[in-house]
C-alpha positions in Angstrom: 0.0 0.0 0.0 1.6 3.3 -1.0 1.3 6.5 0.9 -1.3 8.1 -1.4 -3.6 5.1 -1.2 -3.3 5.2 2.6 -4.0 8.9 2.8 -7.1 8.5 0.6 -8.3 5.5 2.6 -7.8 7.4 5.9 -9.7 10.4 4.6 -12.6 8.2 3.6 -12.7 6.5 7.0 -12.4 9.8 8.9 -15.6 11.0 7.2 -17.5 8.4 9.3 -16.1 9.3 12.7 -19.1 11.6 13.6 -21.5 8.8 12.6 -19.6 6.2 14.7 -19.6 8.6 17.7 -23.4 8.8 17.5 -23.9 5.0 17.6 -26.1 4.4 20.6 -28.9 2.0 21.2 -30.9 4.7 22.9 -31.3 6.6 19.6 -34.3 5.9 17.3 -34.0 2.9 15.0 -34.1 5.1 11.8 -31.3 7.4 13.0 -29.3 4.4 14.1 -29.8 2.7 10.8 -28.7 5.8 8.9 -25.5 6.1 10.9 -24.7 2.4 10.5 -25.2 2.7 6.7 -23.0 5.8 6.6 -20.3 4.0 8.6 -20.3 1.0 6.2 -20.2 3.4 3.2 -17.1 5.0 4.6 -15.5 1.7 5.3 -16.2 0.5 1.7 -14.7 3.7 0.3 -11.6 3.2 2.4 -11.2 -0.4 1.2 -11.7 0.6 -2.4 -8.9 3.2 -2.0 -6.6 0.5 -0.6 -7.2 -1.9 -3.5 -7.5 0.7 -6.2 -11.0 -0.3 -7.4 -14.1 1.7 -7.9 -16.5 -1.2 -8.6 -15.9 -3.9 -5.9 -18.3 -4.0 -3.0 -19.2 -6.2 -0.1 -17.5 -9.6 0.3 -15.5 -9.4 -3.0 -14.0 -6.1 -1.8 -13.0 -7.5 1.6 -11.5 -10.6 -0.1 -9.5 -8.4 -2.5 -8.2 -6.3 0.4 -7.2 -9.5 2.2 -5.4 -11.0 -0.8 -3.5 -7.7 -1.2 -2.5 -8.0 2.5 -4.0 -4.6 3.2 -5.9 -6.2 6.1 -5.2 -9.3 8.1 -7.5 -12.4 8.6 -9.1 -11.1 11.9 -9.8 -7.7 10.4 -11.3 -9.3 7.3 -13.7 -11.4 9.5 -14.7 -8.4 11.5 -15.4 -6.4 8.4 -17.5 -9.3 6.9 -19.6 -9.3 10.1 -20.4 -5.6 9.7 -21.1 -6.1 6.0 -23.7 -8.6 7.0 -25.3 -6.0 9.3 -25.4 -3.6 6.3 -27.2 -6.2 4.3 -29.8 -6.7 7.0 -30.4 -2.9 7.1 -31.5 -3.0 3.5 -34.8 -4.4 4.8 -36.6 -1.3 6.0 -38.5 -3.3 8.7 -35.2 -4.4 10.4 -34.4 -2.7 13.6 -30.7 -2.4 14.6 -29.6 -4.3 17.7 -26.9 -3.6 20.2 -24.8 -6.4 18.5 -25.0 -4.4 15.3 -23.6 -1.3 17.0 -20.7 -3.4 18.5 -20.0 -4.9 15.1 -19.8 -1.5 13.5 -17.5 -0.1 16.1 -15.3 -3.1 16.0 -15.0 -3.0 12.2 -14.3 0.7 12.2 -11.6 0.4 14.9 -9.9 -2.6 13.2 -9.7 -0.9 9.8 -8.5 2.2 11.6 -5.8 0.1 13.2 -4.9 -1.5 9.9 -4.3 2.0 8.4 -2.3 3.2 11.3 -0.2 0.0 11.5 0.7 0.3 7.9 2.8 3.4 8.5 6.2 2.5 9.9 8.9 5.1 10.5 12.1 4.5 8.7 14.5 2.3 10.7 17.3 4.2 12.3 20.7 2.8 11.5 22.6 1.0 14.3 26.0 2.2 15.3 27.5 -0.7 13.4 25.7 0.3 10.2 25.9 4.0 10.6 27.5 5.8 7.8 29.6 8.9 8.7 28.2 12.1 7.4 30.3 13.8 4.9 30.1 17.6 4.9 31.4 19.2 1.8 32.8 22.6 2.2 32.1 24.7 -0.9 34.9 26.9 -2.0 34.2 30.6 -1.7 32.7 32.1 -4.8 33.7 35.5 -5.9 30.8 37.7 -6.9 31.7 40.3 -9.4 29.5 43.1 -10.5 27.8 42.6 -13.8 29.0 44.9 -16.5 25.5 45.0 -18.1 22.4 46.9 -16.8 20.5 44.8 -14.2 16.7 44.2 -14.6 14.6 46.5 -12.4 12.8 44.8 -9.5 9.4 45.8 -10.9 10.1 44.1 -14.2 11.1 40.9 -12.4 7.9 40.9 -10.3 5.9 41.5 -13.5 7.5 38.6 -15.2 6.7 36.3 -12.2 3.1 37.4 -12.2 2.7 36.8 -15.9 4.3 33.3 -15.6 2.0 32.4 -12.8 -1.1 33.5 -14.8 0.1 31.4 -17.8 0.6 28.4 -15.6 -2.8 28.7 -13.8 -4.6 29.4 -17.1 -2.9 26.5 -18.8 -3.7 24.1 -16.0 -7.4 25.1 -16.2 -7.5 24.7 -19.9 -5.9 21.2 -19.7 -7.5 19.8 -16.6 -10.7 21.9 -15.9 -11.9 21.7 -19.5 -11.1 18.0 -19.7 -13.2 17.3 -16.6 -16.1 19.4 -17.9 -15.9 17.7 -21.3 -16.0 14.2 -19.8 -19.0 15.2 -17.6 -20.8 16.7 -20.6 -20.1 13.7 -22.7 -21.6 11.5 -20.1 -24.7 13.7 -19.8 -25.1 13.8 -23.6 -24.7 10.0 -23.9 -27.2 9.5 -21.0 -29.7 11.6 -22.8 -29.3 9.5 -25.9 -29.8 6.3 -24.0 -26.1 5.2 -24.6 -25.7 3.9 -21.1 -22.3 2.2 -21.5 -20.8 5.3 -23.1 -22.3 7.4 -20.3 -20.9 5.2 -17.5 -17.4 5.4 -19.1 -17.6 9.2 -19.4 -18.9 9.7 -15.9 -16.3 7.4 -14.4 -13.6 9.3 -16.3 -15.0 12.6 -15.0 -15.0 11.3 -11.4 -11.3 10.3 -11.7 -10.4 13.7 -13.3 -12.1 15.7 -10.5 -12.5 13.7 -7.3 -14.2 16.7 -5.6 -17.1 16.7 -8.1 -20.3 15.1 -6.9 -22.2 15.2 -10.2 -20.5 12.2 -12.0 -21.4 10.0 -9.0 -24.9 11.5 -8.9 -25.5 10.4 -12.5 -24.0 7.0 -11.9 -26.2 6.5 -8.9 -29.3 7.5 -10.8 -28.4 5.1 -13.6 -28.0 2.2 -11.1 -31.3 3.0 -9.5 -33.1 3.1 -12.8 -32.2 -0.6 -13.4 -33.0 -1.5 -9.8 -29.5 -1.8 -8.5 -30.1 0.1 -5.3 -27.0 -1.1 -3.5 -24.7 0.4 -6.3 -26.9 3.5 -6.4 -26.4 4.0 -2.7 -22.6 3.5 -3.0 -22.3 6.1 -5.8 -24.5 8.6 -3.9 -22.4 8.2 -0.8 -19.3 8.9 -2.9 -21.0 12.0 -4.3 -21.7 13.2 -0.7 -18.2 12.5 0.4 -17.0 14.6 -2.5 -19.4 17.4 -1.7 -21.4 16.9 1.5 -23.7 19.9 0.9 -24.5 19.3 -2.8 -28.2 19.8 -3.1 -28.6 17.5 -6.1 -26.7 14.6 -4.5 -28.8 15.0 -1.3 -32.0 15.0 -3.3 -30.9 11.9 -5.3 -30.1 10.0 -2.1 -33.6 10.9 -0.9 -35.1 9.6 -4.2 -33.1 6.4 -3.9 -34.5 5.8 -0.4 -38.0 6.9 -1.3 -38.1 4.4 -4.2 -37.2 1.6 -1.8 -39.9 2.7 0.7 -37.5 3.9 3.3 -39.6 7.0 4.0 -38.0 8.3 7.2 -34.4 8.3 5.9 -35.7 9.7 2.6 -37.3 12.6 4.5 -34.0 13.4 6.2 -32.1 13.7 3.0 -34.9 15.7 1.3 -34.8 18.1 4.3 -31.1 18.6 3.9 -31.6 19.1 0.1 -34.1 21.8 0.7 -31.8 23.5 3.3 -29.0 23.4 0.7 -31.1 24.8 -2.1 -34.4 26.4 -0.9 -35.4 27.1 -4.5 -35.4 23.5 -5.7 -39.0 22.5 -6.5 -38.1 18.8 -6.9 -36.8 18.6 -3.4 -39.8 20.5 -1.9 -42.3 18.4 -3.9 -40.9 15.0 -3.0 -40.3 16.1 0.6 -44.0 16.7 0.7 -44.7 13.4 -1.0 -42.5 11.6 1.6 -44.2 13.4 4.5 -47.5 12.3 3.0 -46.4 8.7 3.1 -45.4 9.2 6.7 -48.9 10.4 7.6 -47.7 14.0 8.3 -50.4 15.5 6.1 -50.2 19.1 7.3 -46.5 19.4 6.7 -46.8 17.5 3.5 -49.4 19.9 2.2 -47.3 22.8 3.1 -44.3 21.6 1.0 -46.5 20.4 -1.9 -48.0 23.9 -2.1 -44.6 25.5 -2.0 -43.4 23.3 -4.8 -46.4 23.9 -7.0 -47.6 21.4 -9.7 -45.2 18.7 -10.8 -44.6 15.0 -11.0 -45.0 14.8 -7.3 -48.6 16.3 -7.5 -50.2 12.8 -7.7 -48.7 11.7 -4.4 -51.3 10.5 -1.9 -51.1 8.5 1.3 -52.0 5.4 -0.8 -49.3 5.9 -3.4 -45.5 5.6 -3.6 -43.9 7.6 -6.4 -42.1 5.6 -8.9 -38.3 5.6 -9.2 -38.5 7.3 -12.6 -40.8 10.1 -11.4 -38.7 10.7 -8.3 -35.5 10.9 -10.4 -35.7 14.1 -12.4 -32.5 16.1 -12.3 -32.8 19.8 -13.0 -31.3 21.1 -16.2 -27.6 21.7 -15.9 -26.5 25.2 -16.6 
């Protein structure tokens, strides 16, 4: 495991520390389930960083990390136990137990230990192996005045500024435009129904700009549209790790949970989406729809009225909006 992989894995794991700190059986089952899911998502992200994969999940991911000796046998078993807890949480009727909390804490701590243990300071040489330090003394250099006219300091400063502008502008043209082009290629291919081309372009855009949430948002939507909710959840977690306050990513996570019937968790993400972008009619409308499903009719009506007419208008307490209807992304400017 090289230093870059380790730093990336640690950053992914650190993102879950607040969720791990909140794990307590006294909290409500929905809140507890949300924190357990968030913790497992961070662990998977860390493992993917260690093995250099963006597609492996669950048991195959743990096996790959074990085969690469990124984790030991005991750590792999502990992670597998928590992965089983995550699988059980996909059933919205399941209520987390104290043992699930212990499994999550243990898995987090053991992976944390694996990342810490991988860093070993360089061994200091023993007296027998020590190599004497050789200090070279440079001969004095005579400095003679230049016979030509020296460049004024303001001209030197101006040249430095111009060079910096050229470097920054060139970097943007090379890397910023390339990322934007990859994302736009993915959006265009997605609009034409060329799913494989779109997946390739979005994956490339995510690699070119790891801090961009949108490539993962689109990959999450595409996974949800074919019923792969696990992959959709993973991509949306990556989107929120890249940009935790991205309103579109928050709304898409809400849509993914709403489609599966996990109304309480969906409500929480829709609330965060509305807070991130109070002008987003989609978030307001489907928050109202989610509240309607939870029986909170007065609040639901308030948000549905704020959103105005839209695909969410047909939501009633007896209906669950379809995944396709809940999926609409706003036009990209």
